[in-house]
N, C-alpha and C positions, 0 to 999 in steps of 0.2 A: 608214654604210650604213643603210638603213631596215630591213633584215631581218638577224637574227642568222645567222651561219654555222652550218651543220649538218654533222656528220660524214657523208661520203658513203662511207666505208669504204675499205680499202686498194686495192681494185680500181678505185675511181673517182677516186683522187687522181692529180694530174698532177705528175710529178717535174720540178724545175727542170733547166735545161740544164747540161751539163757544159762546162767551159771549153774543151775540146778538140774539140767537135763541135757541129753544129747539132741542135736538138731535132727528133726524128722524130715523125710523126703516123701514126695507123692509116689504111691505105689505104681502108677502107670508110667513112670519114667524108667530110663535105662540104668546102666551101671552107675553106682554112686561115686561121686568125687568129693572129697573133703578139700575145700578151698580156704586156706588161712591167709588172709590178706588184709592189711590194716589201712590202706589208702582207699577211701570210699569209692572214688571214681574208677580206680583200677579194679577193685573188687566187683563193682556193678557190671563193668564192661566184660570182664573175664567170665563172670557167672552167666551173663546173657549169651555169650558165644558158646560156652559149654552146653547150655541148655538147648540152644538151637540145634546142636548136633546130637540130640537124643540122650543127654546125660542128666542125671539127677545131681544137684549141687547142694552140699551142706556147707554153708558159709559161716565162718567165724572171723572175728576182727581183733582179737587180742591173743597174745602169746599164751596166756594161762588157759584160755578156752581151747586153743589149738592142741595143747598137750593133753587136755582132758578128752577131747574128741578123738584123739588117736586110739584111745582105749574103747571107744563106742562102736567101732566098725564091726567086721572089717569092711572097709570101702574098697572099691576096685582100684583106686589110686588116690594119693594125697598130694596136693599142691601146697607147699609150705613156703611162706615169705620169710626168709632168714633176716630181713631187715626189720621185722616186727619186734618191737620192744617186749622183753620178757620171754622170747622164744630161745631158750638155751639149747644150743646144738647137742650138748652132752645128754640132756634129758630126752631129746628127740631120738637119739640113737638107741636109748634104752626102750623107748615106747613104740618104735616102728613095728607095725604088723602088716603093712601094705606097701606096694610099690610107691615110690615117692618121686616127685619132681621138686627140686629146690629152686626158688627164685632168689637170685643173689645180685648184689650191687658191687661186689669186689671179688677178691680171691676166694676160692672154695675152701671152706673149713677142713683142715686135714683130718680131724677126728671123725668126721662123718664118712670120709672115704673108706675107712676100715670096715664100715658096716655092710659092705656088699655093693653091687652095681647100683649106681644112682644116676639120675639125670639132672642137668643144671640148665637154667635159663637165665641169662643176664638181663638186668633191668637197665633201661626201659625195654619192654618187649611188646611184640604184636600179639593180640589175642588169637589171631589165626595160627600163629606159630605155637602158642600154648595148646590150642585144640589139636593141632597135628601131633604134638609131642604126647599128649594124653592118648591119642589114637594109637600111637606106636606102642605105648605101654599095654593098652588093652588088646592089641591085635592078636597075640597068641591065644587069648582066652575067648575071643569073639568069633573066631573062624580062621580058615586058612589064609594067612597073610603072605604066602609065598608059593610059587609053583612047586611041583614035585622035585625032590632033590636030584638034580642031574646037572651036568656041566654043559656049557654052551659058549661059543665064541663068536665075536663080531668085531671086525677091525682089529684094534689094539687091545680089546678087552676080552677077558675070559671070566665067566661066572662059575664059581664053585658052588653047586647047589647044596652040598652038605653043610658047609661052614657059612653059607650066605655071605660070602665075600666075593669081591671082584679083584682080579689080578691084572695089573698093567705094569709093563716094564719090570716084571719079576717081583713086583711089590704087591702084597695083599692089602686091600682097602676094605676094612670092616664096614658093613652096612647094617642098618636096622632091618627087621623083617619087611617093613613097608617099603623102605627104599629099595631093597632087593627086588621085591615084586614089581614095583614101578619100572625099574631099570630092565628087568627081564622082559616085561611086556613090550618095551620099546625095542629091545634087541631082537625079539622074535619077528618084528616087522620093521626092519631098518629102512629109513627113508620115508616111511608112511606116516601120515598125520594121525595121531591118536588123541581123542578127546579127553578132557579132564575126567569125565564120568567113566570112561573106559579104563583109565589108569587107576582110578579109585576102586573100581569093581575088581580089577586084577589083584588089588591088594586087600580085598575083603573089607574095604572102607566105604561102602556104598552110602552110608548114612552121613558121611562127612560132607561139608560144603565144598563147592568147587575150588575155593581158594586154598583148601588143604593141599590139593594137587600142586599148586604153585609153590607151596612151601617145600614139598618133597623134591621138586625139580631144582629149586635153589640149593637144597642140601646136597643133591647129587652132583650138581655142577661144582660146588665147593670141594667135595671129596675127590672127584675124578679128574678135575682140571682139564687140560687140553686133550686127554685121552678119549674124551667123549664130547662130541659136538651135538648139543641138544638145542634144536631150533624152536623158537616160539612162533607159532602160526596164529596170528591175531584172529580172534573169534572162532577158532577151530580147535586148538590144542597144542600138542608138541610133536616133534619128529626128531629122531636121532639119526644123524648122518654118520656113516662109517668113517673112521680115521684109519688109514692104512698104516701098516708097520707091524713089526713083531712085538711079542709080549715082553 
């Protein structure tokens, strides 16, 4: 983990599930996230970041409880640590009832790939990156995460509103709904500085912390490469400068 775990106090700690019942969540919380993580510091830090962003967390710390909890949902999303002893990927695929993010420390298990679209996060990971990924999973259900489906161009980029992809150099680059919305917001105002709050609002992610916007920008830069120049304006936000040239 990039950040050390800090003590959040007895009232803020999440107790692991008991073997005889499903983990309960407070009713005044938001969407439920099943977090299966066996390293105490990683679990505590991840749970705290998720809760700060308005999510209810059901935390389990053994593979056996993780499999049992998958039948207790449905949760809005499950985060499963595949390095956890006793968490058999074959059993996971049979039990899955919710969207899932897998935490992995090596190659992705091939058997799980056949179960449909999955998300993967390599260890060690930033809790902010985890929060952003959970937000992407929840975005379609929590509100409009992208502008109306229409195309638009700016510099060397063309956005296809229907497929939520960007085309550059004749090559489609698939984006998540949140990445698409953030990029579209910047393309609509080329050269202008847009705050993190504005970018998150454009993606329907107002409840996310400001650092989530930084994660989306990092992901966009990695996917788009030199076709998009996204400037960081310290203390203000981000601006996208047009890169001239054909598609």
